[in-house]
Phi, psi and omega in degrees: 000140180270154177261132180281144179248129179264138177258128176289137178210158179196137175223146173227130181181198182245134176247129175240126180217154177220118181229179184268003179279174174293167179304140183076050185327118180297335179299328180286351180240026177058039175243169180290146177298156181297320187246028175091335176209160181252129172230127187208157170237119183236146174230144181223136171241119180273112180287317175209143179173173179205156171228104188064234180266003181267120176285141181243006182308128177083000180291136177233142175203162178233151180226135174241126177212000000 
């Protein structure tokens, strides 16, 4: 059996999202979506952060789901 290795990580930044749920999207709080499924466009800018030894400061990305 293999032993799992955990990677230390931490991020601080701004999240911008727009989804089809009611205000205060229940999906972000581990609840069911308002309309049966979740569709969203999210953007994140990491002001400071790391994943293991890799710095993530200034990283920006968008997700569509």
